[in-house]
DRENVOKE-836652 format. One record per residue (C-alpha): x negated, y, z negated; residue in one letter. Coordinates in steps of 0.5 Angstrom, whole numbers, padded with zeros to 4 digits, always signed. Example, Ala and Ser with C-alpha at 12.3 -4.5 7.8 and 13.67 -1.06 7.14 Angstrom:
# DRENVOKE-836652
-0025-0009-0016A -0027-0002-0014S 
# end
This chain:
# DRENVOKE-836652
+0000+0000+0000M -0003+0007+0002N -0002+0013-0002G +0004+0016+0002T +0008+0009+0001D +0006+0010-0007A +0009+0017-0007K +0015+0015-0003Q +0016+0010-0008S +0015+0014-0014A +0020+0019-0012G +0025+0014-0010Y +0024+0011-0017F +0025+0018-0020K +0031+0019-0017E +0034+0013-0019K +0032+0014-0026A +0036+0021-0026V +0042+0018-0023I +0042+0013-0028G +0042+0019-0033L +0048+0022-0030T +0052+0017-0032A +0051+0018-0039F +0051+0026-0039T +0057+0026-0034G +0054+0031-0029D +0057+0030-0023E +0053+0036-0020V +0047+0034-0021E +0049+0027-0019K +0052+0030-0012A +0045+0034-0011I +0041+0027-0011L +0046+0023-0008K +0046+0028-0002A +0039+0028-0001T +0037+0021-0002S +0031+0017+0001H +0036+0013+0005M +0035+0014+0012L +0042+0016+0014K +0046+0022+0014A +0048+0026+0007P +0054+0022+0004K +0060+0026+0006E +0063+0024-0001K +0057+0028-0005Y +0057+0034+0000V +0064+0035-0001Q +0063+0035-0009K +0058+0041-0008L +0063+0045-0003V +0068+0044-0009A +0063+0046-0014A +0062+0053-0010S +0070+0054-0011Y +0069+0053-0019G +0072+0046-0019Q +0067+0044-0024Y +0067+0050-0028G +0064+0057-0028T +0059+0056-0034K +0052+0058-0033L +0047+0052-0032R +0040+0054-0034D +0042+0061-0035G +0044+0062-0028I +0051+0061-0024P +0053+0055-0022L +0052+0057-0014N +0045+0059-0015H +0043+0053-0019Y +0045+0048-0013I +0041+0053-0009V +0035+0052-0013R +0036+0045-0014E +0036+0044-0006L +0030+0048-0005E +0026+0044-0010K +0028+0037-0006R +0026+0040+0000S +0019+0041-0003H +0016+0034-0001T +0012+0030+0004H +0018+0026+0006N +0021+0028+0012W +0028+0024+0010I +0029+0028+0004V +0027+0035+0007V +0032+0034+0013L +0038+0032+0009K +0036+0038+0005S +0037+0042+0011M +0043+0039+0013V +0046+0040+0006A +0045+0047+0006F +0048+0048+0013H +0054+0044+0011R +0055+0049+0005L +0054+0055+0010L +0059+0053+0014C +0064+0050+0009D +0063+0053+0002A +0065+0059-0001S +0063+0066+0000D +0059+0067-0006E +0055+0060-0005M +0054+0063+0002V +0051+0070-0001E +0047+0066-0006A +0044+0062+0000I +0042+0068+0004C +0039+0071-0002R +0034+0066-0003Y +0030+0067+0004R +0024+0063+0002N +0029+0057+0003I +0028+0057+0010F +0020+0059+0010C +0016+0055+0015K +0010+0056+0010T +0013+0053+0004H +0014+0046+0008L +0009+0041+0007K +0006+0037+0012S +0011+0032+0014L +0006+0028+0019A +0004+0023+0014E +0008+0018+0017S +0009+0016+0025N +0017+0018+0024D +0015+0024+0020G +0010+0027+0026A +0016+0026+0031G +0021+0029+0027Q +0016+0035+0024A +0017+0039+0030Y +0025+0039+0030F +0025+0040+0023I +0021+0047+0024E +0026+0049+0029Q +0032+0047+0025Y +0029+0051+0019V +0028+0057+0024K +0035+0057+0026Y +0038+0057+0019L +0033+0063+0017E +0036+0067+0023E +0043+0065+0021R +0042+0067+0014C +0039+0074+0017A +0045+0075+0022S +0050+0073+0016Q +0047+0078+0012T +0048+0083+0017A +0055+0082+0018L +0057+0082+0011G +0061+0078+0006K +0067+0074+0008G +0065+0075+0016R +0064+0068+0018R +0065+0065+0025I +0068+0059+0022E +0074+0063+0019I +0080+0064+0024A +0080+0072+0022G +0074+0073+0024F +0076+0073+0032E +0082+0078+0030E +0077+0082+0027Y +0072+0083+0033L +0079+0085+0037K +0080+0091+0033T +0073+0094+0035L +0072+0098+0040N +0066+0098+0045A +0062+0103+0040R +0063+0099+0034A +0063+0092+0037L +0055+0094+0039E +0052+0092+0033P +0056+0086+0031V +0055+0083+0038F +0048+0084+0037E +0047+0080+0031N +0051+0075+0034L +0047+0075+0040L +0041+0074+0036C +0044+0068+0032W +0045+0065+0039L +0038+0066+0042E +0036+0062+0036A +0040+0057+0037L +0039+0056+0044S +0031+0056+0042A +0032+0049+0039V +0030+0043+0044Q +0034+0037+0044Y +0029+0031+0045R +0032+0024+0046E +0026+0020+0043V +0027+0023+0036I +0035+0021+0036V +0034+0015+0033N +0038+0016+0026N +0044+0018+0023F +0041+0024+0020C +0038+0027+0026T +0045+0026+0030I +0048+0030+0024E +0044+0036+0025A +0045+0036+0032Y +0052+0036+0031Q +0052+0042+0027L +0048+0046+0032I +0053+0044+0037V +0059+0046+0033K +0055+0053+0032D +0054+0054+0039G +0061+0053+0041K +0063+0057+0037R +0058+0063+0038L +0059+0062+0045F +0067+0063+0045Q +0066+0069+0041L +0061+0072+0045L +0064+0071+0052S +0071+0074+0050K +0067+0080+0048R +0063+0080+0054V +0070+0080+0058I +0073+0085+0054F +0067+0090+0055I +0067+0089+0063L +0074+0090+0064D +0073+0097+0061G +0066+0098+0063F +0068+0104+0068A +0071+0108+0062E +0064+0108+0058L +0059+0113+0058T +0052+0113+0061L +0048+0111+0055P +0054+0106+0053E +0053+0103+0060K +0046+0102+0059K +0046+0099+0052R +0051+0094+0054W +0048+0092+0060F +0041+0091+0056D +0046+0086+0052L +0049+0083+0058Y +0042+0081+0060R +0040+0078+0054R +0047+0074+0053Y +0046+0072+0060E +0039+0069+0058S +0042+0066+0052A +0047+0063+0056F +0042+0059+0061L +0038+0057+0055S +0045+0054+0051L +0047+0051+0058K +0040+0047+0059A +0041+0045+0051F +0048+0042+0052F +0046+0039+0059D +0041+0035+0056S +0045+0032+0051I +0050+0031+0056L +0045+0027+0060L +0042+0023+0054S +0044+0016+0053S +0046+0018+0046K +0053+0020+0044V +0055+0025+0039L +0061+0025+0035V +0062+0033+0037E +0064+0034+0044P +0059+0038+0048V +0062+0042+0053P +0060+0043+0061Q +0058+0050+0062L +0059+0053+0069K +0053+0058+0071P +0055+0066+0071L +0056+0070+0077P +0050+0072+0080R +0052+0078+0083S +0055+0081+0077L +0049+0084+0074A +0047+0087+0081A +0054+0090+0081R +0053+0093+0074L +0047+0096+0076E +0050+0099+0082C +0055+0102+0077E +0050+0105+0073I +0046+0108+0078R +0053+0111+0081A +0054+0114+0074S +0047+0117+0074S +0048+0121+0080V +0050+0128+0077P +0057+0131+0080A +0055+0137+0085E +0059+0144+0083A +0063+0147+0089P +0059+0152+0093C +0063+0159+0095T +0062+0165+0099L +0061+0169+0093A +0056+0164+0090D +0052+0166+0097L +0053+0173+0096G +0058+0174+0101I +0064+0179+0099R +0070+0181+0103S +0070+0189+0104T +0076+0193+0102E +0080+0196+0107D +0078+0203+0107K +0084+0205+0111R +0090+0210+0108Q +0096+0207+0105K +0100+0211+0110A +0097+0208+0116E +0101+0202+0119E +0096+0196+0119I +0098+0193+0126I +0098+0185+0125E +0095+0181+0130A +0099+0176+0133P +0098+0169+0131L +0095+0165+0136P +0100+0159+0139P +0100+0153+0135Q +0100+0146+0138A +0106+0142+0135Q +0102+0137+0131T +0106+0130+0131V +0107+0127+0124S +0102+0121+0123Q +0104+0116+0118P +0101+0117+0111T +0095+0112+0110T +0095+0109+0103V +0088+0109+0101I +0086+0102+0097P +0084+0104+0090P +0076+0103+0088K +0075+0096+0086P +0074+0095+0079A +0068+0091+0076I +0068+0084+0077P +0070+0080+0071S +0071+0073+0069F +0075+0069+0065S +0074+0063+0060M +0076+0058+0065D +0070+0061+0070D +0065+0058+0064L +0067+0051+0063F +0068+0046+0068V +0075+0043+0068S +0076+0036+0068S +0079+0033+0075P +0087+0033+0075E +0090+0026+0077P +0093+0026+0084A +0100+0027+0084K +0105+0022+0088A +0107+0024+0095A +0114+0026+0096P +0118+0021+0099A +0118+0022+0107A +0125+0024+0109T +0128+0021+0115A +0125+0023+0121A +0130+0024+0127V +0128+0020+0133D +0127+0024+0139P +0128+0018+0144W +0135+0016+0141A +0141+0016+0145P +0145+0022+0144A +0152+0021+0142P +0158+0020+0147T +0162+0026+0148M +0169+0025+0147Q +0173+0029+0152P +0178+0035+0150V +0185+0033+0149Q +0190+0037+0153G +0184+0041+0156G +0187+0045+0162G +0180+0046+0165G +0178+0039+0167E +0175+0038+0174V +0175+0032+0179Q +0168+0031+0180W +0170+0027+0187D +0173+0033+0190S +0170+0039+0185G +0177+0042+0185A +0180+0043+0178P +0186+0040+0177T +0190+0045+0172G +0190+0050+0178W +0197+0053+0179P +0197+0051+0187T +0204+0048+0188G +0201+0041+0189A +0204+0036+0185P +0201+0034+0178Q +0202+0027+0176E +0200+0027+0169W +0200+0020+0165G +0202+0024+0158S +0206+0029+0161G +0205+0037+0163V +0203+0042+0157P +0209+0047+0156S +0204+0053+0156C +0197+0053+0158M +0196+0059+0153Q +0197+0054+0147S +0193+0048+0149Q +0186+0052+0150S +0183+0057+0145P +0180+0060+0151Q +0183+0066+0155Q +0186+0065+0162L +0182+0069+0168P +0187+0074+0170P +0191+0072+0177P +0189+0079+0179W +0183+0082+0182P +0182+0088+0177D +0185+0087+0170A +0183+0093+0167S +0188+0097+0172T +0194+0093+0169V +0198+0095+0163S +0199+0091+0157P +0206+0090+0159T +0205+0088+0166A +0199+0083+0163A +0204+0080+0158K +0210+0079+0163N +0205+0076+0168S +0202+0071+0163Q +0209+0069+0161Q +0211+0068+0168A +0204+0064+0169F +0206+0059+0163C +0213+0058+0166E +0210+0056+0173N +0206+0051+0170S +0212+0048+0167T +0216+0047+0173M +0215+0042+0178P +0211+0043+0184S +0213+0043+0191A +0214+0036+0194T +0211+0038+0201S +0206+0043+0203K +0205+0046+0210S +0199+0043+0214A +0195+0049+0214S +0195+0049+0206D +0187+0047+0204P +0189+0045+0197F +0194+0039+0200K +0188+0036+0204S +0184+0036+0197L +0190+0033+0193Y +0191+0027+0198D +0183+0026+0198Q +0183+0026+0191S +0189+0021+0190H +0186+0016+0196R +0180+0015+0191N +0184+0012+0186F 
# end
């Protein structure tokens, strides 16, 4: 057994002895601290982490411990646990601090932020005494640096203003561009420190490291959502900002764009990894490339000073007074003839396009939607189907004998032998108006037209003559048509 194994064994037995004493003293807080940061290679047990969170809200009393408040006592004991060469205890202590920053009371968060030496890199001991510790040492240093920047940003935001609280987003919505600027910059520094953490799949071989990465991903998603919504808010009103505000917000947007690319690379490396985290990792879309260029054009256009209008008086040209006497009549010159101007339709000038913005949907890759079922095909009309048989109109007065081409309903005097009888009146059989028997119907009075129509109906009901002269052409047509039958 080497020296490293001896130290770890000594720490393990000391830890077991203290935990055994808590069974007699009933100190649940001390037991939770030791159990949450034990030497076992697994994530901090949720049962004991919840006890530390409950202690921050006063569930185990508010009495002083060693002359200091309970929250400060918990922070001090966790800090002591991180001063060891065992990388498992150090990493589990950092995970416990991270959980308290997310879920504990405001007093506990304030106590952690006050102890700035907790996350000081120089206070960490060498963790490279073992092979696993050498691989985890770089990640632990990045993790500690991120937690330090988180505490600094939380202190700048103020007590009670935490990103985990739902009311924090409502608080951001109440700020205008000027009041939002320092808050946005604090959150941006926080996101920059988070995106600097690298994901290495080779060290994700235990549940403790997985838990640390999941907490980082959870913070990254929340920060990205808050910052992206505020960026959309600023871009929507970018044209109304003053020139100094535009320049400051453009610098912040450049930093946000750089942090966004680093965060996207961090998330993509987790998505491409064979290790699966419980915390879902989003797939981000790249920002529009032309957006920064258009913002620069907007700032450049706002930098051009407005030109004052130049008048003749500014050039020294003044109108001379009329020195003629008032009594003298001033003959006005005739006005030159003016050409009539044709009124042109007014041309609607389209408004100037606003600064292009983007929505939250443009920042996430949406999952493909299931294909919709095709609608049932309607019965198509067959163009080659035979047309329906047209039934002849019953009782029509305008049927044509196709053999001879002569209409059978004309009142020519020829005998009409109808099988079903002769209609009493042509007007009642057909809805169409009969052609006038006279050449010019417009010269006949309505009374005469009515009398002629009645006479025409009477003639159509009377039997036709049985004989016709030989010179009548309709008799020949009549005889020829009856021969065919």
